[in-house]
Every structure is written in C-alpha cells, then in structure tokens.
N, C-alpha and C positions, 0 to 999 in steps of 0.2 A: 504495497501500500504507500501510496505517496507521503511527506509531510503535508496532515493537511492540519494542524497545529493551529494554525491563522482562524479555522472556522470550530475554534473550541474548543470544548466538549461532541468528542464523536466515539461511535461504538466497536470499541476492534469486532474485528471480524470473527476469531474462535472464540469473544463471549459470546457472542448472536450464540452459532452455530451450538454453540457448549449448550447453552442457556433452554435456545426453544426442544435439548435432544431431555436436556433432567428437568427441568419446570415442570412439565403435564404427569412425570413421575412422581414427584414428590407433591404433587397438584392429590395426581392420585390416592397414595400414600397416609396422604392426611385425610381426606375422604372417609376414607373409611376407618382412620384409624379414628375421628369426628364418629363414624354412623359407631364402631363398635363399642362406646364411653358412652354415650349418649349428650357429644356437645351437640348434638344438633337441634338447633329452634322446631318441636314442636306445637307448632303453632297452628289450627283448624286449619287455612291455605295445605300445611307440608304432611297434616293427616289425612290430609286430598288425595291430595297427590303421591300419596302414598298407598290410598283403598287406592286406588285410580292405576295405577303400575300393578298392583297385583294381582285384581283382570282383569290388563291386558295381558301379563304373563300367566296366568291363568289359560285365560284365549287360547296364546302361541304355544303353550303347549301340547293343550288339546287339538290343534291342528298340528302340529312337526314334528313334537318328540318321540311321540309314536313312529314316526321316519324317518328321522334319522340313527349316524352308525356315528359309528368315532373320529371320524374323518369333517363328517359338517361337523360334527361338536365342537372339533377343533379350529375348526376354516368360520363358524356365525361367533366364536367365542374371542378371536381376531375380528374380526369384526370390527363384534362391536368393541371392543377394549384401543384400538382406534380411532372408529370414532370420538371417544371422552375424549382420545388420546389430544384431537387435532382440536376441537372443541377448547382448553381449555392456552391453549396456542393465541384466543380473542384479548385474554386478560392482559397481554403482551400488548395485543394495541392499541387498548385500553390506557395504556399509562405509555405507552408509544407516547403518541395525537395530546395527551396531557402534558407532559414537558415538553414537549415545542410547542405550545402556546404558553404558556408560562417561561416560556424563550423567544418566543417572543415579541407578542405582546409588553413584557413583563422587561424583559431583560430586553428587545431587542436584539437581540441571537437568532436568529435561526438557526437550526437545525438545518445539516449536508445527508443526513443517513435517518433520516425521518420513515420519509415519507417509502422512501425504496421498503424499507427493513418492514411497513406496513403490508404495502402491499404484493409483497413476494411471502412475505405472512399471509395473507390470502388466496395468494396461488395455490400452494403449497398445503392448505390448509381446507381449496377445494380439491384437490387432486388428490387426499389421501380418505376423502368422506367416502366415495362413487359403494363400498365394502356395503359401511356405513347402511348410505344408505338402500342395497340392493338387501342387507339383509328387513329390511321395516318397509319394503316397498311407498319405498315415500318415491323412488326417479318418477319421471314425467311417465306418465300410460296414454292415451286412445282406451277410451272403456265407451263408445258410442257401443262397441260390438258386444264386450267385451262381459260386461253388463244384463247382455240379452241372457245366455248364455246358463246354460245351469254350474254347479259348481264341475261335474267330472266334465265338460266344457271349459270350462276357466283356467281349469288346470294341464286336460290340450292343447290350450293354444295356450298358455305356456310355456310347452312342456317345445309346444313348433319353430313359435317363436327366441326360442334359446335356440336355436342354428343363426339369427343372424348376429344378436347379440354376443357372439363369441365368434364370427367374423370381426364384428367390431372390437372387439375384445385384440386378435394377435394382430387388427395392423400395427393398433394403441401398442399394445407389447412391442410390437415391430420399429415402429416409430421411432419409441422412446429412447429402446437401446440404443439406436442410431442417435437422438441428439446428448442422452445424456455419454455414447461414450467421444461423439465431437466438442462437447466442448468435457469435459477432464481434460483429453487428450492435449486441444491446449492452452487449458488453466484459462477457458472461458469467464469475461469481469460484467458485469454490468454496466452503458455506456456513462455512468452518472458518477459523481464527484469519488462520493464511496470506490467506489470499486469495488464489490463485493464481485464472491466467489457466482458465478450461477450453475457451474451443475451441477450441485447437490439439489436446488433445484426441482433440472433437469431429474436428480434420481423420483424425487419423491418421485413425477410421474412417471413415472417405471415402476416404482414400489407401491401404486396405486391403481397403476395399464393388472401387477400382478395380484393387486387383494383380490378387485369388482370377477377377473375370470375366478379364483377362486370364488367365490363366494357365490360365485354362475353357476361356477360346476355343482357347489355344495345343494345352494338351491333348487336346478334343476335333479341333481339323485332324491331331496323328499321330493319335490314332482311325485316322480316316476312311480313313488314306492304311493305318493294317497292317491294317485290317476288310479293304480290294478287294484288298494283296496278296495275305491268303492266301486270299481267296475264286479269285482268277487261282492261288494254286497251288496246290487241291483239285481246280480243272478240269483242269490240268494234263496 
C-alpha cells in the first residue's frame, strides 16, 4: 500500500480482512453463550419471535427432516451458519459509516476507505448468502403456475427446474474460478486510493457459488425423497 499518512487514519488491509473473518465468529459465540445464560431480554416481542421460530422449526421438520440424510444435514447446517455469519457483517457497515459521518462533518476529515470497505462488504455478503436463501426458499420464483399445482406437482416442478439451476451453478463456478485465479495471480487491487486487494472478494464469489450448488443438491435430494413418498401415499 502506498503512503497514505496524509489521509488521517486509514484502516490497514490486513486488519480489514482479519476482522471480517473473526468478528462474525465472535458474535456467534457470544450469542450462543448469551442464550445459554439467559442474558437475552425476554420481552413480549422476543417471546413471540421464539414461539414463531418454534412453529417454523416444527413445520420444517415435518416437511423436510424425514427426507434428509447425513449429507443434506451437513450442507443445510453450513448453509444456515453461512447466512448468520454474513449477517453479522452488517454491524461493520453501520460502524464504518458512523465513523465516516463523524470524521466528515465534525472534524472535516473525510475518509478514503469507508465507502469502499462497505460496498465490498455488501458485495461479499450478497455472494455468501445464496445458500442460506436457498435453504429457506427465499429466492425469487414465478408462482403463476406453481401455486396452481398440488403438493406433489410442486415438488415435481422443483425437481424438473433444478436442471436449469445447476446449469447456472456450473457456469457461475467456472466463471468465479477464472475471476479469482486471474485476480490472485496479478494481485488485483481496487482503483481507489485505498487500493485494497480484490481477489478475496472474488474468492467469496467462488465460495458462494460452491455453497449454493451444494444447497441445491441438498434440496434436490430432499425433493426426490418427498416426491417418491407422496407417490406411495397416493397409491396406498
């Protein structure tokens, strides 16, 4: 990195990447510890949310659990945790922009790194949460015909359309690998003054592509098992 002493405090590159790797793990560990020791505020809203989560968990178990195996459980666990991991990054963006506002409007010393650090953060967050969205059925879907089908028809539609999903995933993995390999080989950096490394962002693109592919495989396995199960019940 070039001499940036004239710009005031500049977040070091190594600290940025290290903090993004460690901070969500610390927050997840703290959240687990707080839950176990009753530190959470159990107000009415929290109790209502907990009941809602229990209901959703029971529905999910009823729908999916009987059709899972060891592979799908591991993949679903990774998909769930990856979403929680990336969600905690949002806290950093709030802190970054608060720091920028204070420095810009109170001390008249605008930063050169906050905006870049934040949009890179949001980009990586978007790339890593695809598997989480897949697990919870949050991706956009055209439901005009889908909602008119019976349950087994919907599952069959999901199985049929999965081939288009996997075509997209394969293309995304190949493209992401090319982007990452080229960026790493040339030590690609952003064009702004901060000049932070760009290849970790493209590594997150590759990781996100692999995770959403695994999440899709997990869903396909459960859909096939459910499709067979429903067919047997219809002919019983």
